[in-house]
N, C-alpha and C positions, 0 to 999 in steps of 0.2 A: 337508497344513496349510501355509498360506502363511507369509510372513516375519513378518507382524504377529501372526498367531495363535500362531506359533512363540514369539514373545516374550512374549505376554500369555495364553497358553493356561491357565496355572494360575489365572487370575482369571475364567475363563469361567462358573463356577458361581455367581459373585456377581452376574452381570448379569441383567437382566430380558430377555424375549424381544425387546423393542424395542431395548434396548441391544446385544444380540447381533447383531441385524440390521445396526445401524450398523457394528459392528466387522467383521462378515463383508463388508460392502460395501467398507470400507477395505482389508481384506486382499485382496479380489479386484480392486480398482481402485486399487492403490497409487499409480501415476504420476499419476492424476487427483487422488486424495485429497491428495497432497502439495501440489498447487497450489490446492486448493479452500479457501475461507474456511469459518468455522463456519457461517454462514447458508447457504452453497451446499451443504455436506454435509447439512445439516438438510432443505433443500428436496428434494434428491435422494431422501432416505430418507422423506419425508413425516413428519418428527418435529419436535419443538421443539428449539431450541438448548439449552434446559435439559437435555434428554435426553442430549445429547452431552457436556455439561459434567459431568453426574452420572456418566456412563460413564467419563469420564477420571478422575474422582476414584476410582471403584472399581477402576480399573486401577492405582491407587497413585500417580497423577500430580497435580500441582498444579492442572491444568486443561488446556484445549484447546491452549493455546499450547505447553505442554510436549509434548503428544501430536504436534503439528505438527513440532516439533524432532526428536523420535524418528523420525517417518516420514522425515524428510530425511536422517537418519544411518544408516537401515537398509541402504541400498545400500552405504555405506562399510563397514558391519560386515561385509556379505557378501564384499566384496573383501578384507577382511582375512582372513576365514576360508578364502577360496580359496587363500590362500598357504600355503606350507609352514610348519608351526608354529615351526620353528627360525628361519626367515627372519622370520616375523612378530614373534617375540619380540625378535629382534635389532634390527628397525626400531623397534619401540616403545621399547626401552630407549635407543637412541640419540636418538630424539626426546624421550623423557621426561627425559633428563639435561639437556636444554637448558632445561627449565622449573624446574629446582630453584632456589629462592629462597635463595641463599647468605646474604643478610642475615638472613633469618628463621632459618636454621640457627645462625648465630652468636648471635643474640639468645636463641633458646631454650636453647642450651647454657649461656649465661651465667645464665639464669634457674634452670636446673637447679642450678647451683653455689650460687646464693643461697637456693634453696628449702629449707625445714627438712625437708619431706617431699614426695615425688612420688607421686601417685595416678594409676594408669593404668586406663583404663576401655575395654573392648572386648566386643562380644557377637558371636554366630554365628562365622563364620570368622575374624573379627578377634580373637577371644578368645585364640587362640594367639600372635598378635602382641603382645598386651597382657602376657601371661605372660612371653614372651621379653624384651620391654623391661624389665619390672620385675626379672627375674632378673639381667639384665646390670647394672643399677644396684645390686642387692643385693650383688653381688660387691665393690663398691667401698665397702660399709658404709653406703651412702645409705639413709636411712629411706625405705622404699618399700612401697606397697600397691597391689595390683591387684585389680579386681573385674569380674565378668562377669554376676552374678545380678541379675535385674531388681529384686527387692525391696531389695537392697543398693544399687543405682544410685538408686533412689527415695529412699533415706535420705542420699544424698551431701550435700545441703544442711546436714543436721544433723551430718555427720561432719568437714567441712572447716574448716580454720583459716586466718586471714588470710595466714600465711607458707607455705601449701601451693601446689603447682603441680599442677593436674589436667590430665591428658592423655586426649583422646578419640581412639581409633583406629577408622577407618572407611574402607573402599575408596571407596565412593560418596560419603560424607559426607551421606548422606540418611537414615540409620537413625533412625527416629522415637524410639526409646528414648534415644538419645544426644543428639538434638536437644532433647528435653524436659528432660533433665538439664542440659544446657549452658545452656538458656534460664533455668532456676531459679537457676543460679550467677551469672547476669548481675546478680542483685539483691543479690549478696553481695561482700564485699571479698576476693576470692580470684582468683588468676591462672589462667587457662585456656588450653589449647593443643589443637590437633588435628593428627593426621597422616593425610593423605587422599590419594586419587588424583585429586582434582579441586580446582583452585585457586578454583573458583566455586561450591562447595557451600554448602548451607544451614548445615551444621555449621560449615564454615570461616568463614563470615560471623558466626556466633554467638560464636566464641571470640576471645580477644584476639590469639592468634598462630596462624597455620595454616601448617604445613609441608607442601608437597605436591609431587608429580610428576604433570603432566597426562597421563593415560593414556586412550585411547579405550575406551569401553564396548563389550564384544563379548559376544553371546549366541549359543548354539547349541542347538537342541532344547529351548528353554525354559530352559536353564541359563546362568548368568552365568559365562563363562570369561575374564573380564577378569584380566589379570595382577595378582596380589597380592604378588608377590615385590618389587615396587617399594616397598611399605610397609616390608618387612624391610630393604631397602637404605637407606631414609631413617632407620630406626631405627639402623642400623649407623653411618651417617654422623654422626648426632646424638650417639651414644654416644661415638665417637671425639673429636669436637669437646669434649664435656663432659670427658673424661678429660684431654685436653691443658690445659684451663682449671684442672681441679681439682687437678692435681699440681704446679702452679706454687709 
């Protein structure tokens, strides 16, 4: 299995034979595919451009442009994986620290102090981060609630009050469940924030304040092995900043 199939292998069953043909071509001709336009790839495979766009959507992407971006970053991901894990994490953390927005950190901790209630939302692997964050705040007797169940997240617009602060925690910032919930809250008078590993994510753009450390996305054998410990670090930094403001 090539690098592209390694990344999107879990989605193969959703593709039609024609769409699989295109993906197999890209996987076997990565260097050329990275340079080809949408029209050129369609011509080589004797398919329509619509087929390629549809395939991209089935792969969980916004479109062909996002697929092209991923193709260009695959080589970088491989070089990261070739490194010793300890060295890779060390390099990632040093780089990530440079991207922390201290202004956003201060702004969010001030909002936490002023909020009557903090609601923390996380699903999948981020569920643990949401629980950790909420329990830190509970220690300070801050009215806090965390949720990870889909039906409860759907009910968020009915649960929130104007003086609440709602946090969404997501490594990629592209979790559809959280994006949909954040979008619904944009129509309400409520403060929203996100903690992510991407400063340019969809979720980060949807909320009023996004706190992030930019971390390279890394996949191996179809698994996302991107560091999530950076989310924990951001939570710890935010909590300490909040404590220093709340005990004055």
